[in-house]
N, C-alpha and C positions, 0 to 999 in steps of 0.2 A: 504494500500500500504506500502511496506517496503522501508526504506531509501536506497539510492543508495550507493553501497560500494565504489565507486570512486568519489572523490570530487575535481577533478582538479589535478594540478601538485602534484605528490607524492600521498600519501594516508594518510592525517592527521588523528589524533585520533578524536574521537567524542568530540564535543565542545558544551555542554549544554549552553543555554543562561543565566542560573542562577543556583544557588545551589538548591537542593531539598527543597520543602516546605511541611514538614510533617503535617502542620495544615490542608492541603487540600488533600493530597495523600501520600501513603507510598512507591510506586514503579512506574515504568514507565507505566505499564498497567493501574494502577489507575489514573495516571496523564492524560493519553489520555481519559479515561472514564469521568474524572472530566471536562476536556475541552469540550468534546462533550455535556455533560449535561448543563454546565453553559452557553455556547454560544447558543445552540439550544433553551434553555428555556427563555433566556432574550433578544433574537433578536428583538422582537417587541418593546422593550423599548429603544433600543440602540441609535437610531438617536435622539430621543427626549431629552434624558439625555445629550448626547454629545453636542447638540446645546445649552443647558442651561449652561453647564460647560465652554464652549468656548466663551460664550457671543456673539455668532453669527459670530466669526472671523475665524472659522475653514475652510470654503470654500476658502477664500482668501489666507490663509496661505498655504493650500495644493496646490493650483494652483500656487502660487509663487515658492514653493519648487520644483514642477515638472518642471517648466520653467527653474529654476536655474540649475537643473540637466541635462538639454539638451533636454527635450521632445519638439518635433516640430510637426507642422501640417503634416498629412498624415502618421504618425508613426503607426507601428504594436506593440501594447502594451500587455504585460502580467502583470496583477495585481495579485500578490500572496497574499493570505489572504484578498480577496476582501471584506469579511464581508458583510455589508449592502450596500456597494458601495460608501462610502464617498470619497475615493481617486479616484476611477474610474470615478465618476461624473465630477470631475475637469479635469481629463485627457481627457475626451471626449470633453470638451470645447476647449482644446488646439489642439487635433489631427484633429478635424473637420470631415466632412462627408467622406473624403477620407481615414481617418484612420480606424483602427480596434482594438477592445479591447476584450481580453479573460480574464475572472476572474477565479481564482482557490481558493478553500477554502474547508477545511474538514467539515465545519458546514453547513448542509442542511438548518437548521433553519435560519442562517444568510443569506444565498443566497436567501431564499424565500422572504426576504425583499428587494432585489435588484429590482428596477423599472427603468431600463435603456434599452430602446429599442435598439436592434442591438448588445447588448453585449452577448457573448457566455459564459455560466457558466459551469464549470467543477469541479466535486468534486475530491479533491486530496490534497496532502501535499507538503510542500516546499522541503522536503528532497528527493522526488521522483516525480518530476513534470510530469504529463501526457501530455507532449508536445514534438514535434520532436526537434532534434538538430538544432541550428541556425534558429529558426522559428520566432523570433521577434526582433524588433529594440530597445525596451525599456522594462525594468523590474522594477516594483514598488512594494514596500511592506510597508503598512502603519500600524504601531503600532502592528505588529504581530510577530516580531522577538522573543519577550519574551515568546511566546506561542508555539514555535516549540521545537523539541527535540534535534536537532543537527545543530548548526549554520554553521559549516564547510561544512556539506553535503548540506545544503540549498544554500550556496554561490556557491558551486561547480555546483549545478543544475542551478543557475542563469547564470553562465558562459556558461554552455552547451547550453542553449536554446537561448542565445543571438547570433545574427549575429556578425561577426567581425566589430568592431567599435561601437557596440551597447552600450547603457548606462543604468545605474542602479541608483535607489535611494531607500534607506531604511529610513523611518521616524520612530523615536522612542522618547520616553520620558526617560530622563536620570536623575538619582539622582544628585541633585546639589552639588557643592563643598561647604564645610563648614557645621558645625553642626547646626547652627541656621536656615539656609535656608532649610536644610534637615528636621529638626524638624517641621518647618512651613508647608512644603509640605506634610509631613507625616500626620500631624494633619488634613490638608485639605482633603487628599485622603482617610484617614481611618475613619474620623469622619464626616466632612461636606458633602463630596460627597455621602456616603451611606445614609445620612439623606435626601439629595436632591433626591436620587434615590427612597427612600421610598415614598416621597411626589409626585414626578412626574411620577414614574414608575407604571406599572400595574401588574408587576410580583413580587411575594413575595421575590424571591431570587436575584433581581437585585442589591441590596446593597452588597450582597456577591461578585458579580463580581467586583465591584469597589474597595472593600477591597483587593481582590486578585490582582487587577491591581497594587496597591501600593506595595504589598509584592514582586511582580515580579520586579518592578522598583528598590526597595531597594536592592534586591539580584542579580540584573543583572550584567553581566560582564562589565568592564569599557570600555569606548570608544576606548582606545588604543588597546584593545584586538579585538574589532570589526574590526578596521582598519587593524590589522595584519591578521585576518582571510580573509578579502577581498583580500589582497595582496597574501596570500597563495593560494587562489582559482584561481589566474592568472590575476586578474584585475590590471589595471594601473590607473593613475590619481586619486588615492584613497584619499579622503579628507572628512572632517567633518565640517559642518557649524552648529553652535549652536545659538539658539534664546532664549533669556530670561534665559539662563543658564540651561534650562531643555529640550528644544525641539531640538533634534539632527536630522540632515539630513546627512546621509552617502551617498556619491556619488562616482561613479567609472565608468570606461570604459573598455570594452573588446578590447584588441589590434587588430589592423587591420589585422595583418599577422598571426592570430591564425589559426592553423590547428587542428581540432578535431581528437582525437584518434579513429581509426576504431574498 
């Protein structure tokens, strides 16, 4: 699917989530091929390693972040970059039986690991969501912003598919302030985590995925730029909550009086 040329008010230029990473790819075509390969091939190990790394606290953190962003019982949710369903699982606990959740992801391998009855899975990308205008109450994206091609286009799509008054949360890992904290996290992500991945994982290239994770975190656009992009897409009540200096929750709302362009 191709990115949408219109991304909300005006037509902002393309905003990559991070600078190019030539260690993994040389151009955008290679970038997309790399992402398909790395996520499809490591999907079976993803939940197991994530659970070890988060010391079992991941579900409660994700559920609290969704609640803080305004997710409520009965909501119609679009989870962009659903992956193996880690965020979606907690969203389902909140929305209950009267709610509905649709998950979108470009990785078939990741979606094959989703075991959530009643969830509709759709292959697609954040920059061109295969969903109708104003079709959901809440959009979530968990740790996938660093893996898309155009943040501005994605946020414009989030705005388009939300109903007026709908809410958004984007969960991300952010490079900490300060050289010492950054060096410690880098050592953990590029040395310790790949070692854990080799021990716990069953796929030979799982450690490569987690090294790539750190490199995208280190090169990612700063929080201020993410907040600016949300405002440029037409969102209000834009804010960021940071936990432990590295876990960012970007939250926003689509204005009630929004009229979509025909």
